[in-house]
Phi, psi and omega in degrees: 000323179304323180286328179286320182221082184301124180249353181230133174235129179250141173263117191247139176245137176069017177090338183212002182254107179286121181255347177197160177210154175238129180239125177264128181260354184051228183268008185304304183285330175299316178290314183299319185252017177054047176257118185224160173219129183054035177078003180245146179302135178294145175263141181231167178204165174222156181231131182232139175239134179262099187303315181297326178286326175295319178299314178301315181297314181297319178293324179294325182277315188252354183092167185266355180265112182303335179297337180271354187282328182242137180293139181305322181293332176292318178297316180298316179298317181294315183288333181278345184290131178257139175280136177278142178296145180267126178277126182274000000 
């Protein structure tokens, strides 16, 4: 049935590590819990992120040393920026 009507989509890193997924429930929960719009069961979905897997993915891409994550010129520009006073 999953192949006929795909209800789950996974975002995969490295070919086999799911780091997030979207699941479509269609009218299942709308029917089960009597949630309707225009007389039809509401369609629902959920979105999930696996924080530990995102950390693994980010470290695999950018390395495990945070000093390497941001380019030095970006840090210099950010630290040199002055906030302008806000006129009330």
